[in-house]
C-alpha atoms as an extended CHARMM CRD file, in Angstrom:
* protein
*
        86  EXT
         1         1  UNK       CA             10.4240000000      -25.6430000000      -29.7720000000  PROA      1               0.0000000000
         2         2  UNK       CA              7.1130000000      -26.6420000000      -27.8260000000  PROA      2               0.0000000000
         3         3  UNK       CA              4.6890000000      -28.8030000000      -29.6840000000  PROA      3               0.0000000000
         4         4  UNK       CA              1.8390000000      -27.5320000000      -31.0700000000  PROA      4               0.0000000000
         5         5  UNK       CA             -0.6310000000      -28.8010000000      -28.1340000000  PROA      5               0.0000000000
         6         6  UNK       CA              1.5690000000      -27.0180000000      -25.8940000000  PROA      6               0.0000000000
         7         7  UNK       CA              1.6030000000      -23.7590000000      -27.6290000000  PROA      7               0.0000000000
         8         8  UNK       CA             -2.0940000000      -23.7950000000      -27.8030000000  PROA      8               0.0000000000
         9         9  UNK       CA             -2.8920000000      -24.8960000000      -23.7630000000  PROA      9               0.0000000000
        10        10  UNK       CA             -0.8460000000      -21.6390000000      -23.2670000000  PROA      10              0.0000000000
        11        11  UNK       CA             -2.3670000000      -19.6950000000      -25.5070000000  PROA      11              0.0000000000
        12        12  UNK       CA             -5.6490000000      -20.4460000000      -23.3450000000  PROA      12              0.0000000000
        13        13  UNK       CA             -3.9500000000      -19.9150000000      -20.0730000000  PROA      13              0.0000000000
        14        14  UNK       CA             -4.8350000000      -16.0860000000      -18.7510000000  PROA      14              0.0000000000
        15        15  UNK       CA             -3.2840000000      -14.7640000000      -15.8930000000  PROA      15              0.0000000000
        16        16  UNK       CA             -5.5940000000      -14.2080000000      -12.8420000000  PROA      16              0.0000000000
        17        17  UNK       CA             -7.0680000000      -10.5320000000      -12.8400000000  PROA      17              0.0000000000
        18        18  UNK       CA             -6.8630000000      -10.6080000000       -8.9060000000  PROA      18              0.0000000000
        19        19  UNK       CA             -3.6210000000       -9.4860000000       -6.8140000000  PROA      19              0.0000000000
        20        20  UNK       CA             -1.6430000000      -12.7050000000       -5.5990000000  PROA      20              0.0000000000
        21        21  UNK       CA             -0.8570000000      -11.0620000000       -1.9560000000  PROA      21              0.0000000000
        22        22  UNK       CA             -3.3810000000       -8.8040000000       -0.0760000000  PROA      22              0.0000000000
        23        23  UNK       CA             -1.7540000000       -6.8280000000        3.2810000000  PROA      23              0.0000000000
        24        24  UNK       CA             -4.2840000000       -5.8600000000        5.8350000000  PROA      24              0.0000000000
        25        25  UNK       CA             -4.2230000000       -5.2840000000        9.5890000000  PROA      25              0.0000000000
        26        26  UNK       CA             -4.7520000000       -8.1040000000       12.1210000000  PROA      26              0.0000000000
        27        27  UNK       CA             -6.8780000000       -7.7810000000       14.9670000000  PROA      27              0.0000000000
        28        28  UNK       CA             -3.4760000000       -7.5090000000       17.2240000000  PROA      28              0.0000000000
        29        29  UNK       CA             -2.5170000000       -4.3650000000       14.9940000000  PROA      29              0.0000000000
        30        30  UNK       CA              0.6830000000       -6.1660000000       13.0850000000  PROA      30              0.0000000000
        31        31  UNK       CA              0.4300000000       -6.4520000000        9.2380000000  PROA      31              0.0000000000
        32        32  UNK       CA             -0.9740000000       -9.4550000000        7.8700000000  PROA      32              0.0000000000
        33        33  UNK       CA              0.2090000000      -10.6150000000        4.3120000000  PROA      33              0.0000000000
        34        34  UNK       CA             -2.2390000000      -13.5810000000        2.5720000000  PROA      34              0.0000000000
        35        35  UNK       CA             -1.2610000000      -15.1300000000       -0.4480000000  PROA      35              0.0000000000
        36        36  UNK       CA             -4.2230000000      -15.5950000000       -2.7600000000  PROA      36              0.0000000000
        37        37  UNK       CA             -3.0460000000      -19.2740000000       -3.4750000000  PROA      37              0.0000000000
        38        38  UNK       CA             -2.4050000000      -20.1190000000        0.0050000000  PROA      38              0.0000000000
        39        39  UNK       CA              1.3210000000      -20.9580000000       -0.3640000000  PROA      39              0.0000000000
        40        40  UNK       CA              3.1540000000      -18.2770000000        1.7050000000  PROA      40              0.0000000000
        41        41  UNK       CA              2.3440000000      -15.4700000000        4.2670000000  PROA      41              0.0000000000
        42        42  UNK       CA              2.7870000000      -14.0850000000        7.6710000000  PROA      42              0.0000000000
        43        43  UNK       CA              2.6120000000      -11.6050000000       10.5180000000  PROA      43              0.0000000000
        44        44  UNK       CA              4.9030000000       -8.8050000000       10.0330000000  PROA      44              0.0000000000
        45        45  UNK       CA              6.0560000000       -6.0700000000       12.6000000000  PROA      45              0.0000000000
        46        46  UNK       CA              4.9990000000       -3.0860000000        9.9550000000  PROA      46              0.0000000000
        47        47  UNK       CA              3.1600000000       -2.1780000000        6.8620000000  PROA      47              0.0000000000
        48        48  UNK       CA              6.7130000000       -1.9510000000        5.0140000000  PROA      48              0.0000000000
        49        49  UNK       CA              7.9430000000       -5.3250000000        6.5250000000  PROA      49              0.0000000000
        50        50  UNK       CA              4.6790000000       -6.9700000000        5.1180000000  PROA      50              0.0000000000
        51        51  UNK       CA              5.1590000000       -5.1110000000        1.9220000000  PROA      51              0.0000000000
        52        52  UNK       CA              8.7420000000       -5.9870000000        1.1180000000  PROA      52              0.0000000000
        53        53  UNK       CA              7.9530000000       -9.4880000000        1.8990000000  PROA      53              0.0000000000
        54        54  UNK       CA              5.1660000000       -9.8650000000       -0.7520000000  PROA      54              0.0000000000
        55        55  UNK       CA              6.8950000000       -7.5660000000       -3.2370000000  PROA      55              0.0000000000
        56        56  UNK       CA             10.1390000000      -10.3880000000       -3.1140000000  PROA      56              0.0000000000
        57        57  UNK       CA              7.5720000000      -13.1350000000       -3.5620000000  PROA      57              0.0000000000
        58        58  UNK       CA              5.9920000000      -11.8670000000       -6.6830000000  PROA      58              0.0000000000
        59        59  UNK       CA              9.4890000000      -10.5270000000       -8.1340000000  PROA      59              0.0000000000
        60        60  UNK       CA              8.7840000000       -6.8200000000       -7.6240000000  PROA      60              0.0000000000
        61        61  UNK       CA              5.1590000000       -6.9850000000       -9.6860000000  PROA      61              0.0000000000
        62        62  UNK       CA              3.3050000000       -4.4780000000       -8.2850000000  PROA      62              0.0000000000
        63        63  UNK       CA             -0.0330000000       -5.5560000000       -9.7560000000  PROA      63              0.0000000000
        64        64  UNK       CA              0.2210000000       -8.7680000000       -7.7030000000  PROA      64              0.0000000000
        65        65  UNK       CA             -0.0860000000       -6.8460000000       -4.6150000000  PROA      65              0.0000000000
        66        66  UNK       CA             -3.0630000000       -5.2300000000       -2.7360000000  PROA      66              0.0000000000
        67        67  UNK       CA             -2.9910000000       -3.1880000000        0.5850000000  PROA      67              0.0000000000
        68        68  UNK       CA             -6.4770000000       -2.9020000000        2.3280000000  PROA      68              0.0000000000
        69        69  UNK       CA             -7.1060000000        0.6060000000        3.5640000000  PROA      69              0.0000000000
        70        70  UNK       CA            -10.9340000000        0.1320000000        5.1230000000  PROA      70              0.0000000000
        71        71  UNK       CA            -10.8520000000       -0.9720000000        8.4400000000  PROA      71              0.0000000000
        72        72  UNK       CA            -11.6730000000       -4.6710000000        7.7210000000  PROA      72              0.0000000000
        73        73  UNK       CA             -9.1400000000       -7.1940000000        9.5280000000  PROA      73              0.0000000000
        74        74  UNK       CA             -7.2890000000       -9.7580000000        7.6080000000  PROA      74              0.0000000000
        75        75  UNK       CA             -7.7330000000      -12.7730000000       10.2000000000  PROA      75              0.0000000000
        76        76  UNK       CA             -4.3900000000      -14.5180000000       11.4790000000  PROA      76              0.0000000000
        77        77  UNK       CA             -5.3010000000      -17.5870000000       13.3090000000  PROA      77              0.0000000000
        78        78  UNK       CA             -2.1550000000      -19.5460000000       15.3300000000  PROA      78              0.0000000000
        79        79  UNK       CA             -1.8940000000      -23.1910000000       13.6530000000  PROA      79              0.0000000000
        80        80  UNK       CA             -3.8750000000      -25.7800000000       15.4290000000  PROA      80              0.0000000000
        81        81  UNK       CA             -1.7080000000      -29.2080000000       17.2790000000  PROA      81              0.0000000000
        82        82  UNK       CA             -1.3520000000      -30.5970000000       13.9400000000  PROA      82              0.0000000000
        83        83  UNK       CA              0.2050000000      -27.3400000000       12.4660000000  PROA      83              0.0000000000
        84        84  UNK       CA             -3.0610000000      -26.5700000000       10.5670000000  PROA      84              0.0000000000
        85        85  UNK       CA             -3.9840000000      -22.7450000000       10.2290000000  PROA      85              0.0000000000
        86        86  UNK       CA             -8.1670000000      -22.3770000000       10.7230000000  PROA      86              0.0000000000
């Protein structure tokens, strides 16, 4: 059974109102999945593939996925020599 301190801490943790994943287009025309937490993401050949990936990552919780329909393109840069994405 959790301690009263653990229950109190859990009661103060609120889920983020923002979706975890954003799906949009890259400059090259591919589909980009960006994770708000910076943990996972990728470049996909189709919107369907991007949506499938994001849905699997968040246990199919539709509230955790946003698809941009504007002309704003999401950046997807190649890693530098050290493996870091900018």
